N, C-alpha and C positions, 0 to 999 in steps of 0.2 A: 557254733559258727563253722562254716566250711573253710577249706583251705584257701579257696579263692578269696573269701571275705577277709581271712587273716592276712593274706598277702596284700590286700588292698588297704587295710586300715592300720597296719602295724607301722608306726613311724620310725621304729628302731632299726629297720632293715637297711642294708647298704644300698647305695644307688646302683642302678643298672649301668649307667655310663658315668665315669668319673669326669668331673668338671674342674678346671683350674680356677682357684679363687682369684677374685678381682682385687688387685692391690689397693684400689680405692675404697674398698669396703672392709668392715671389721670381720673378724672370724665368726661371731655369732650370726651375722647377716648371711654369710655364705652357707652355714649349716642350715639355716632356716629355708633358704631357697632350694637346697638339695632335697630336704625332706618334703617340701611342697611338690617338687617335681616328681618324686617317687609316688606320693599319694595320688597324684592327678592323672596317672596313666589310664586307668579304666574310666575315671570321671571325664577325662578329655574325650575318650572314645565315645562314651555315652552322649556327651554334649554334641559332638559333631554328627553322630548318627542321628540324633534327635532333630538336629537342624535340617539334615538332608530329608528325613522322613516328613518333616513339616512342610518343606518346600514342595515335595512331590504330592503331599496331601492337598495342597492348595492350588495345584495346577488345574486350569480350566481348559476345556476342549476348544479347539480351533480348527476351522476348515481350510485355513491357508497356512501351510507349513513354512517356517522360516528356515531355509536351507542356506547356510553361509557359503556353500560351495557352488551355488548356481552361477552360471555364466552371466555376467552383467551386460555384455555387449554381444548380442546374437549375430551381428553382422561381421564380427571378427572371427572368421572360421578357424584360422590357424590358432589363435589364442584359445578358442573354445576347445579345439582338439587337444591342446596341451593340458588344459585344465581337466578335461575328462580323463586323460591318462594319469594325471597326478592324483585323482581321487582313488585310484586303485592302490596307491602307495601310502604307507604311513607317513604323515607329515614329518618333514626334517626337523622343524622347530617344535619345541615342547609347548604344551598348552597348560594354562593355569587351571587348577581344579574348578574354579567358579565357571569358566567357559565350558569345561567338560560337562558339568552338571547342568548348565544351561542347555546344552545340546540334548541331554537326556530328557529334560523337561519338554523340549520341543517335540521329541519323538513320542512322548507319552501324550501330549496334548492334541496331536493331529488326529483328525477323524474325517471320514468322507460320508458320514451318515448324519442325518438331522434328528435321529431319534435317540442319540446317546445322551446320557445325563450331563449336567453342567460340569461336574467333577468326575474325571475318568476313574480315579482311585477312591475307594470308600474311606470313610473317616475311621480313625483309630481310637480305641479306648485305651485305658492305662495298661491293661493286661496284654492287648495286642501289640501295643508299642514296646512293651518290655520283651515280648517274645521275638520281635523282629530285631531288636538291638542285640539280643543274645546270640544271634547268628554272627554278628560282627565280633562279639567277644570270643566266640569259639575259635575263629581264625587267629585272634590275638593270643589266646591262651596256648595255642599249639606251639608257640615258640618258647615255652617254659623249658627249664632244665628237665631232662628225661625223668629223673626220680621225682621231682616236684610235680611234673605233668601226670605221672602215674598216680601220685597221691591225690591230686585234684580230681582226676577223672574217676577214680574209684569212689571218692566221696560223693561226687555229683550223681553218678549212675547208681550207687548204692542207696542213697537217700530216695531217689525217684522210684527205684524198684520196691523198696520197703513201703513207701507211701501208697503206691499203686496196689501192692499186695494187700494192704489193709483195706483200701477202698473197695477192691473187687473180691475180697474174701478168699484170697489165694495165699495160703500159708507158705512161707519160705520159698518164694519163687526165684527163678533165674530170669534174666531178661536180655533182650537185644532191641535196638532202636533202628528203625528203617525209614528210608525216604518214601516208600510206597508199599502197597499191599503185595505186589508181585515179589518184591524182595523178601517180605515177611514169609510168604508161602514157600519160597525157595529155602529159607532158613528152616522152616518147619519140616520140609521133606528131608533135609539133611539131619535134623534131630531124629526123625523117625528111622532113618537109615542107620544112624549110629546106635540108637537104642536097640534096634533089632539085630544088627550085625556089627559087633564091636570091631571086627577085623576089616571093616570097610576100607580103612585108610591103606592097608596093605593089599587087599584082594580086589578092591574096586567094585563096580556094579555087578560083574559076574558072580560075586559071592552071594548076591541076593536071590539068584535064581528067578529072574523075571518078576520084579516087584509090580504091584498093582495098587491103584489109588481109587477111592470111591467117593463120588460127589453126587448131590441131588441135581436133578434136571432144572430145578428152580435157580440154581446158582451157576454163574458163568464159569466155565472151565479154563478161561484164558490164562489165569494166573498159574494153574497147574501146567498148562502148555509151556509157559515160560520156564518153569522149574525143570520140566522134562528136557527141554532143549539145552538148558544150562548143564544138566548132569548127564546128557547123552542117553536118556531113557526114551524109548519109542513112545509115541503118543497113544498107541493102542493099550498102553498100561493104564490109561484113565478109563474107568468104568462109570458111566452115567446111569444112575438109578432113577427109574420113573417115580413120579409123585403118587401119593395115595389118592384115590379117586374122590374121597370125601374131605380129608383134612388138608390136602395140598402139600403135605410134607413128604419127606423121603419115606418110601414104603420099606419098612424094616424087613418084612417077609421076603420081598424081592431081593433085598440086600443080602440076606442070609443065603438065598439060593445062588446068587451070583458068586459069593465067596466060596461056597461048596464046589461050584463048577470050576472056579479058578484053581482051587486046591487040587481038584482032580486032574487039571491040566498042568500040574507041576509049577504053578505060579505061587508067588509069595504075597499074600495080603498084607499090606504095609500101613496104609493110612486111610482114615475116614474123615472127611471134612463135613462138619455139621453146620447147618444153616440156622443161625439165630437172628433172623430178621435181615439177612443180607440180600434176599431176593427182592424183586420189584414189589411184591405184595406183602413182604414182611412175615412170611411163614416161619414157624419155629419147629425144628425137628425134636423128636422125643429123645432127649439126652440120656435118660436112664436106660432105655432099651438099647440105644447105640453103645452105651458103656458096657452093657452085658455082652453084646456081640463082640466088641473090641477086646474085652477081657478073655473071651473064649478063644479068640484066634491070635492073641498077643499082638494087637494092632494099636497104632497111635491114633488117638481121638483129638482132633483139632476143631475149634469152634471159632466162627467169625460172624460179624453182623452187628447191627445197631442194637439188637435186643440185649447184648451183653452189658450195656450201660445200666440196665435195671439192677445189676448187682450192687451198684453204689447206693441205691435207694433202700436196700434191706437194712433194717435197724438191729437185727440180732446176728450174732456171730455165726458164720458158716464156713464150710470148707469146700469150695468148688473144685479144688485140685483132686478131690476124691472121685470126681466125675470126669474131669477133663485132663488131658495131658498138656495142652497149650491153648492159648486164645490170643487173638489179635485185637488190639484196642486202638480205635481211631479217635483219639481225644480231641484232635484239632477240629474235626467235623462236628463232634458232639457238643463242644463248648464254644464253637465259633471263634477260635483263636488260630491265627494263621501260622503255617509252617511248623506245626508241632509234628514230631516224628510218629510213625506207627510203632506201637509198643507190642512186642511179642513176649508175653508172660508164659513160662513153661516150667515144668518140673526140672530141677537141676540134674544134670548128667555128669558123672565123674568120668570123663573120657577125654584124653588129650587130643583125640582126633578132631574135636571141634575147633581147636585153635589153628588147625591147618587151613581152615577156610578163611582166616583173617589175614588181610594184607598187612595190618598193623594191629596187634592185639590190644594196644593201649587206646588207639584212637577209633578203631572200627566199631561202629554201633554203640559207642559209649559216651564219647565227648559231646556228640550231637544231642545228648539228653539235656544239655544246659537250658535250652528254651523251655523244655517241659519242666525242668527243675524250678526255674524262675516263675513260670505261669502257675504251677500248682500252689506255690507259696503265696502268689499275689491273689489268687482266688480264695483259697482256704477250703477245708473239707466241707464245711456247712454250705457254702455258696455253690460248690460243685454238685452236691446232692440235691439242692433246691432247683438248680437249673435243669438237671436231668429229670427230676420228678415232675416239674412243670411241663416238660416236653412230652412225657408219657400221658399226663393228664389231658393235654391238648389233643393228642391223638384219640383218647377215649371219648372226649366230648365231640370231636368231629365225626367219629364213627357213629355215635348216637344220633347226631343231626342227620347224617347221610342215610342211615338205615331207616329213619322215620319218614323220609321224604318219598312221596308216592312217585314211582317210576324209576327210582335209583336202586341200583344193585351194588352192594359193597363186595369187593373181590378180595380184600386183604384179610389178614388174620383177625379173628374176633377176640377182643380182650376177655379173658376168663372163659374161653370156650369149653374147657375141660372141667374146671373146678367151679365156675360160676361166681368166683370171688373177684372183687375189685382189687386194684393195685394197692390202694390205701389200706385195705384189710390184710393183704398178703405180706406187706413189708413189716407189719407189726407182729405177725405170727412167727413161730419158730422157722428157722431158715429151711426153705424147700426150693431148690433151684428150678425144678420143673414147674411148680406152681407159680414161681416168680416170673419166669419167662412166658408162661401162658397168660398171665394177667397183664403183662406189659406189651402193648401194641406199638411198635416203633414207626409203623407206616399205615396210612389210610389210602386205599385205592378204591375208586368207585367209578361207575359209568351209568349213563342213562340207557336203559334197554327197553323202555316202553311198557314195562310190566305194571300197567295201571289198571285199577278196578273202578275208575270213575265211569259212570254210564254215559253213553254218547249223547243222550238227550238232556243231560244235566242232572240236578238233584231231584229226587222224588222217591216214591215208595219202591220197595224192592220188586213188587210185581210189575210195576210200570217199567222199571229198569230192565228186568228180564225180558219183557215183551219188546221193548225198544231194541235190546241187543239181538233178539231173535230176528226182528224185522231187518235190522242192518246186516245181520249175517246172511239172511236170505238174499239180499240185494248185492251181496259181495262188497259191503262198505264197512267192514270191521277196521279198527285202527291197524296201522301197519305193524307187523311183527318183525323182530330183529332176525329171526331165523331165516327169513327170505329176503331181507334187505340189510345185510351186514354192512355193506359199504356206505349206505345212506346213514345208518346209525353211527358209523365212524365219523362222518362229517358232522352229525349233530353233537357228538361228544367233543369234537374239536372246537366247534362253535361255543359250546358251554365252557370249555376250559379257557378259551380266550376271553370270554366275558368275565369269568371269575378272576382271571389274572388282572383284568382292568379294574374291576370293582373292589377287589380285596388285595391290595398291594402288600399287606403285611404277611400274607401267606405265599410261600414260594411254591405255588401250584405248577405242575408240569404235565403236559399231555404226552403219554407214553403209548407204545404199541405192545399190548400183551400178546404173546404168541397164540393164545387160545381165544381170548375174549375180544381182541381188537383194541381200538382206541379207548383209553380210560384216563382218568385224572388222578394224579398221585400227589400225596403230600407227606413229607417226612421232616419233622422238626429237628431231627438229629443230623441233618445235612445242611448245616448252617454255613453261610459265607462269612466273610470278614465283618465283624461288628454286628451281625444279625442276632436278633433275640426272638424267642417264641412269642406268638401274638397274645394280646391281652383278652380279658373277658369281653370288652366292648367289641373287639375285632371278631370274636366268635359269634356274637349276636348279629353283627352286620353280615357275616358270612351266611348264617342261617336264613336271614331274610332274602339275601340275594339268590341263594340256591333255590329256595322255594319259589320265588318269583319267576326265575328263568326256566326252571323245570316245568312250571305250569305252562309256559309258552311252548315248550317242547311237546308236552302232552297234547296241547291243543293242535299243534302243527301235524303230528302224526294222525290225530283223529280226523282232521279236515283233509289230509292229503289223500286218503282213500276216496273220499267223496269228490275231491278235486279231479282225480284221475278218472273216476267214473263219468263225471259230467263232461270232461273234455273229450273222452272217447265217443260220447254220444253227439257232440256238436258237429255241425256241418262245415263250419268255417274255422274251427280251432283245432290245432294239432299239438299233441304232447311232444315236448322236446326234452330228451335226456340231458341232464347237466351233471357230469361226474363230479365236479368240484363245488357244487352249490348245496348248501344245507337248508335252504328255504323250502317252501311248499312245492316248488317245481317251476317249470317253464312251459309256455305255450307260444305258438306262432299263429298269427292271423293269416289265413290263406283263403282268399276269395274263391268262390266256386268256379271250377274249371281251370284254375291256375296250375294244379298239380300235374296235369297232363301236358302242360306247355312250359316246363321249367327249363328253358334255355338260359344261357348266360345273361341275356338282357332281361329275361323275366325274373331271374334271381336278383338282379340288381334292383329292379322295380319293387320286388317283394321285400327286400331289405329296407329300401327307402320307406315303404308303406309301414313296416313295423317300427322303424325308428320314429317316424312321426306319431305313431300310435303310443309309443312309450313316453314321448314328450308330453302328449296330451294327458296320459294317465297319471304322470308324476305331479301334475298340477292339481290333481284331486286326492291322491293318496301316496304317501311315501313308501308304501309296501311294494310298489312296482319299480323295477329297474331294468336296464338294458342288459341283455345277455346274448351269448353266442353259443349255438349248439355244436355238436361234434361234426356236423356237416358244413360248418362255416357260415350258416345263415343266422340272421338276427332273430331274436325272440324276446318275449316279455317274461321277465322273471318275477315270481311271487316270493316275498320274503316270509319271515315268521309271522304267525297269526295268533290270535287269542281265541278263547272259547266263544266269545260273542260274535266272532266274524261269520258273516253269511257268505259262503263260497259261491252260492248261486248268484247273489247280487254282484260279486266281484267279476265273475265270468260274463254275466249279462252286460256289465259295464264295459268290459273289454270288447265284446261283440258290437255293442252300440257305437262306441267310439271308433272302433275299427271300420265299421260301415260308413260312418260320417267322414272319417279321414279318406276313405276310398272314394266316396262321392265327391268330396272337395277336390281330390286329386284329378278326378275326371273333368270337373269344370275347368280346372287350371290347364289340363292338357288340351281341352277344346278351345279355350281362349288362346292358348299358345299357338295352336294350329291356325286359328283365324288370323292372328297377328302375322304369323309367318306367310300365309297366303296373301294377306293384305300388303305386306312389304314387297312380295314378288309382283303383285299387280301394280303398286306404286312405281316400282323400278321400271316395269315394262311401259307404263304410261309416260313416265318422264323421258325415257329413252326415245319412244316413238314421237312425242311432242317435240323433243329436241331435234330429231332428224327432220321433221316437217318444217320446223322454224328455219332450219339450215337451208332447205330447198326454197322456202318462200322468200327469205331475205337475200338469198344469193350467197355463193361461196366466197365472193370477194370481200364481204364484210368480216369474214373470219380469217382472212390471210394477214399475217403480221405486216405492219407498216402500211400496206395497201388498204387494209380494212379501216385504219384510222382516217386516212384521206377520204375514203369512200363514205364513211359515216359523217365526216365534216361536210362533204359536198351534198349528201342526201341523208339527213338524220333519220334514224328509225322511229317508228311510232311508239308513243309511251305505253300503249296498252298491248304491245306485242310480246311482253315478257312471258316466260313459262310459268304457268300456275302451279302452286304447291299442291300437295295432296294430304288429306286426313282420312283416317280409318274410322268409320262409324260402326262400332261393335254392335250397337242396337239393331241396325238394319243390315249389317254385313256388306257395306258398300264403301268403296273408295271414292271420295269426293274431292273436287278442287276447293281451294281455300280462300277464294276471293271474298266470300261473305264473312269469314272469320277476321280477315284483316280490315274489312270495312267497318264492321260493328264491334270489333274487339271483344268478341264473345263467341261461344259455340252456339250456333243457331239451330234450335229444335222447336217443336211445337210448344213446349212448355215456356219458352222465352219469347214467343211471338208478341205477347202483350206489351213487351218493353219497346217495341217499334212504334213510330208515330202512327196514330189512327189505327193501332192494332193491325197493321198490315202484316200479311204472311211474309216470311222471309223468302227472298228469291231463290229459285232452284239453282244449285251449283251448275257451272258451265259443263263440268265433266263428272260423270258418275259411272263407276265400273263395279259390278257385283263381284264380291270376293268368291273365288272358287270357280268362276265362269271360265270357259275356254278363252284363250287369247283371241281377241277380236278388236277391231278399231273402237276407240272410245266413243261414247254417245255425246254429241254436242247438241243441247237443247236449242230451240229457236228463239228462246227468250234472250233479249239483248242484255248484256251485263250492265250492271249499274255503274255509272261513271264514278271514279274515285276509289275503286277497290284496290287494295294492295296486292302485291304478288309475292308468292313464296319463292324460296330458293331451294336448290337441291340439298344444301347442307342443313337447312332448318325445316325440312318437310315434317309437319306435325302428323301424328297418328291419333285418331279419335278413339277414345277408350270408353267402354261401358263398365258397369258394376259387375263384380263377380256374383252371380246369382245361382239359384238352384237349377235352373235350366241353362243350357249353353247359350252364350250371348250370340245374337245374330241368327238364331235358328228360325225366327219368324220375322219377316221383313220389317213392318212398321209397328210390330207389337212391342210395347214398352217392357223393359226387363222386370222380372218378378222380384219380390222382396228377398233380400238375402237370407239364406238358410243359416240358422244359428247352430254352429258346430261347436264341438268341445275344443277345437284348436283353431286359432286365428292365424291363417297363413298369409304371409306377405305376398301380395300380387306382384307379378313380374311386369305387367303392362301399365299399371296405375301407380303414379308417384304419390298422390295424396287424394283422398276422397272421403267425404262424409257419407255415412251409411244412409242417411235420409235424403241425400241430394240425388236428383234425377239428371243432373247435367253431366254429360259424358266428359271425360278428361282428355287432355291433349298431351301426347308424349312425342318427343322428337323421334323421327324415323331412325336416326343414328343410335339413339338410346335403345329403341326396341330391338335393333339388330344386335347390339352388344349383349342385351339381356337374353337373347335367344342363342 
């Protein structure tokens, strides 16, 4: 039992705070209360911490923050100003803990996004719960007596170090515990300095004669930069070694050349950082060769990366300290337990200079091991080994699935690339650190690069496939290759990554940018978040199905894209539109013949309108079409992903057919709009002229206020002298007076003549003005008007409308309109309010309505 446990469970210890006995209680009762108070110190802290964690765990997101400091009355400017100033100051009165925690919950719950999960904080399991509580206990234990604190700290850190040494096959290690990897690397550099130069504490950096550090280009040097800045070492001391062209690991030959060059320049080779799965693709450096190089030049060899977790899986005893000087362990990420420290295991150094780096030798990098100490015991050695083994098995299975998928290129480390043995076989063999790291793949990174061998014409005999390939090559229609279309393949891989993230939520896929290969998809089961677990076998089967289905779509898309580009370039009315952010087959713009030479601002507006109508028509037939915008700001038709069965020729023919139909329909509407516009102008001129003539015929006195009323009473005007309304006959292109419409309450045409008594023909309107004719006096027929006709008014002047037809309305005087053309898009007419397609009766629209619509 640890010292902390003995302090917590021993009832015989004296109380921390003496309490006066209550005279109303007996002596045994007082002793019992005091003992309970002593025993409940850590228990009370655990209870209250658990309550707070549970409250935060159950907090739900909210889009409306509750701010108790908001100004209630916005109209009171003075009061508001005082409250704003008071928010910058600590409140004068104290707040109870429940209110403070409530404010914290409100801060955590607020979000301005609709995509956030219901609970902002993940759920806690027992181990994670214990690890978080341990951080509260650390702060509490730091108030122990100095000697007792030293005993507790040594016990906790000593137990954790021995347990980790056994798990990772590192005999008799020393350790330090750090908040992040950068601090661990800084400690490693100091260890290397002290091991190489024992007089560093007195002589400082100059005693080292320009130290140098070596790191692979696959590993980020940012942590070494931090260490150099902290120690006052120039950044030029960091030497980045290129990777091997075949294995992707540090090129040991180039490392040796660089060391010899540095020695010749009077520099001191000090440290080599080995990559054991720390890079994006999980490459593993050859530790045995690096050990020989470091031994030859008296250098410190440090290892970091997720591949170190494979040491726990080895079942036979080994000694990794014979190969490495130190290694950094990120157990919190590997086990999915929050806030565990980074552990640096290293060979022990008997040098007092190390203690000079500690601000407090008792607390620094030792007491914070409590969360690790409690978590290791809560999990147990067997559960830890099983978790890590499952993680490596998951990577091996994913690697096999991805490598067998046509068109997928795996970029990460191949499990068993050197030995050909699986991890299950290696862990049962005698301990071999290089074989173990070679068999364990901590990362799977892959991308779609179009390396498909599927024939373009589908399945068939090899001779037919070869012939088809030669024919397609001769026509320049081979599938797209990544070497010439890198940016497009980056968009394809980004699309694939987003689809897999949606369909496989149990896998923490991420889309990364590889410095050489571009966009790729990466999965690492050893980078677990809080409460996350490696996927199950059912999840792996689902991933395999999803990957194969969507990669098949990508193969079909790049196969058809070449044909698509070829056909668009040959089209007379389609233009290829580059879409830098689009992963589909591409974009086209419908451009009628002759428009490209007249692309004024107005023409661009009309072209955009035409393509917008085209997209709306196409979306009603196939969801593969969508509205896009090119780099020139003009609208285009976007083609999405396609399958192998898609006929590109049919899709493009459909676009051309629908585009011409929309264009023709637009012409009809433009013609009808022009006719209506001219008709309204003719109506306005007729009514103005007739009003002026009426004014002169009736006399000015009738229109003078007061006098006109007397004059009209003395000599009433004739009932038939009102101004006739006007209607626009789109069929004949004529503006007519409306006396027949008001008399028969219908639009009078030849088709409705049979409804009159004795099948009489309708009388000719009193006024007829051809639309588009030059301004001239109206034609008044000699036929007498039929008594009883109603008269229209200026405000209710109807405009006669015809059907939208394939030919412009009113183009031929008495010719009836042709049957409507069936287009792919039904446009709402601007001159007709409602009409049946089979009706030949022109419609009436008020002149004011027609003006507003135009």
